[in-house]
N, C-alpha and C positions, 0 to 999 in steps of 0.2 A: 533480572540479570542482564548485563550488557552483552552485546555480541562479541566483545573482546574476551569475555570469559568463557567462550566456547572451547570445548575440549578439555576443560579443567574438571578435575574430580571434585566431589562434594566436600572433601576434606579441606580444599583450598578456597572455597567460595565464601567462607565466613558466615555460613548459615548456622545460627546458634539455637534458635527456637524452632518449633514446628513450622513447616512450610509446605505449601502445595506446589509441586513442580510439574509442569506440562512438558512432555517430551514427544518428539516425532522422529520416526525413522526417515533418514534422508539417504539418497543415493551417493555412494562414494566414487570419486573419480569422474573423469570426462565432464567436469564442470556441473555435475548434477545438483550440487548444493549452492551454486552461485546464482545471484540475481540476474535477471535478464537486463540488457542495456536500456530497454524502453519501459522499465518498471516505473510505477508511479512514485511520486515523492513521498507519499504516505507510507508505502511499504519500505522505502529505503531508509526512512528515519527510524523505523522500529527495529531494524537490524535483523529481521526474520528472513531467512532465505526462501526462495521460491522452490517448493518441493514438487516433485512429480506427482501427478494425480494418483498413481498407483500406491503411493505411500500415505494417502489421506484415509482416515478411518481405520477400522479393524483390519488386520492383516493376518489371517490364520496361518499362512505359510511361514511368515516371519516369527509369529508367536510359537509355532511348533519347534523352533530352534532354541527356545529358552531352556536353560538347564533344568529348571523345575519340571517343565513339561516333559522333557526327555526322560528324566529319572522316574517320574510317576508312570510314564508309559511303559518303561521297561519292567516294572513290577519288582517286588521283593526288596525295594530300597529300604523299607523300614527295618528289616532284619539286619541289613548291613550297618546302618547308622546306630541301631540299638546295640549291636556288638561293639561298635566304636565307643559308645558311651560306657558300656560295661567295662571295657578295657581301661578307659580313663579312671573309673572307680578303683580298679585293681592296682593301677600304677600310681594313683594319687594325683592325676593330672586334671585339675578342675577346668582348665581351658578346653581340653578335649571333651570333657563331659558336657559343658555348656554349648560348645559348638555343635556337637552331634544332636543334642536336644533341640537346638534352634533350627537345624536342618529338618528334623522331623516335624517341627511346628510349621515351618514355611511351606513344605511340600504338601501337595494334595494327599488325601488319605489313600493308603495302599489298597488297591482293588482286591488283592488276594486276602488281606486282613478283613476287609468289609465282607467279602464272600464267606470266609470261615466263621466270622461272628454271627452272621445271619443264619448260617447252616447249623451252628451249635444251638442257637436260640430256638430254631424250629424243631430240632431234635429234642431239646429239653421240654418244649411245649407238648410235643406229641407223647413223650414218655412220662410227663409230669415229674421229672427228676431234675432238680436244680444242680445236682452233682455234675451233669454234663458240661455246663458252662463254668461252674466254679472250679472243677478239677483242671479244666483247660487253662483258665486264667492263672491259677496258682502253679502250674507246671512250667510257665515261661520264665525267662530271665527277668530281673527287676525292671530294666529299661523297656523290654518288650511288653511286659505287663502294663507298665505305665502308658505305653503307646496304645495298647488295646483298650484300656480304660478311657483314654481320650477319644478314640474313634467311637466307642459306645456312647459317650456323652454327645458327640456331634450327631450321631444317628438318632438319639432320643430327642435332642433339641436342635434341629437344623437351623442354620443361620437364616436371617430374614431375607438375605439376597438369593437364597436357594429357591428354585421354583416349586420344590416338593415339600415346602415347610408344612403345609396342611393337606398334602396329597394322600392317596391311599397307600403309597409306598412307605411314607413315614409312619402312618397309623398302623400299618401291618407289622412293622418292626417293633413299635412300642407295645402293641398287644402281645406279640410273640415273646418279647423280653419279659414282660410282667408275668405271663403264664408259665414261663420257664423258670420262675422263682427269682427273678432279678432283684426284687426288694430284699429278700433274705440274703442273697449272694453279696450284695454291696454292704449290707450291715455286717455280715460276717468278715468281709475283707478289712473293715476298720479295726477289728480286734484279731486279725489273722497273725500268726507267727511270722508270716512273710514280711509284714510291715516293720517288725523289729530288726530285720536283717538288712534293711535299706541303708544306704550310705550316701553322703554328699547331698547334692542338689535334688536327688531323686526323692528323698523323704518328704520335703515340703510339697513338691509338685504332685506326688501321688496322693497325699492327703487332701490337697486342694480339689483334685478331680473327684475323689471319693466323696468328699463333703458336698460338692455341687450336685453330683448325681443323687446322693442320698436325700438331699433337700428336695429335689424334684420328685423323687419316688415317694417320699413320705407325704408330700403335699397331694400327690395323686391318691394315695391310700386314704388320707384324711377326707378329701372331697368325695371319694367313693363311699365312705362311711356316712357322710352327711347326706348324700343322695339316697342311700338306702333308708335312712331314718325318715327322710321327707316322703319317700315312696310309701313307707309303712303307714303314714298318716292318712293315706287315701282310703276311702271306704271300700273300694273294690280290689284292694291289694291283698295278696296272699302272704306278704312279708310281715312277720311279727317280731317286734323288738321289745325288750324289757324296759321298765322305767329307768333303771340304772343306765342302760345303753343310751336312752334318749337324753338323759341329763348329761352324760359324758359328751354326746354329740353337740349339745348346746354350748358347753364349755369349750369344746374344740373349735366350734365355729367362731366364737368370740376371740379365741387365741389367734386363729388364722387371720382374721380381719384386723386385729389390733396390733399384733406383735410380729407377724411374719410377713415380710415384704414379698411382692410378686417375684417368682423366680425368673 
């Protein structure tokens, strides 16, 4: 982009395909963005202004002013945007639905929702009662339920950029969720009456999240079964499996390796 295109919005830059844009924060006023008179010819030809050193690199103070950071720090933003999306379903406004869902997708996970989900899973694990988590999820509004399912998916499978992808924190939640009956909960949600009441864009998005999580959970169960059968073959193992279970495990292993891609 030429320096003459500075201060133009992306809509007027003619960018049609995917593009990588590098942006810098520059000081406004008092000539902060102007080049110095004795700047080299190389820098003058590029059209890049000389920036104050305080604007080079990460700037936590400036980033803390971003709307997404402010909203996520306030907490409870997920309930507000979920209510907006539900309102869009009621009045038949698809733009309002999609805009609210996009905001929920762009913003960091609501800390209150993460805390409640972990608390419910821990309670379900301790009582060995899956109704603790299942009743909570089905008691929410359609959009708020979708948001909770999305947060659960992100906690079960953290992104590769997150430092705790293989940490004790991630494993602790995964273990708690499984022991709280998470596998049966998500299978039940697929055929729950709640799904038939969904409308608009919520239907596809909710089913997609449920299928992603169910695929992951069923693969966990399948590999656990295979591990149990392998352990049973050991001479000093106390695990006993029938011939039918062993044959089923062999077929399951072939199916996983040949037909099911890595999640």
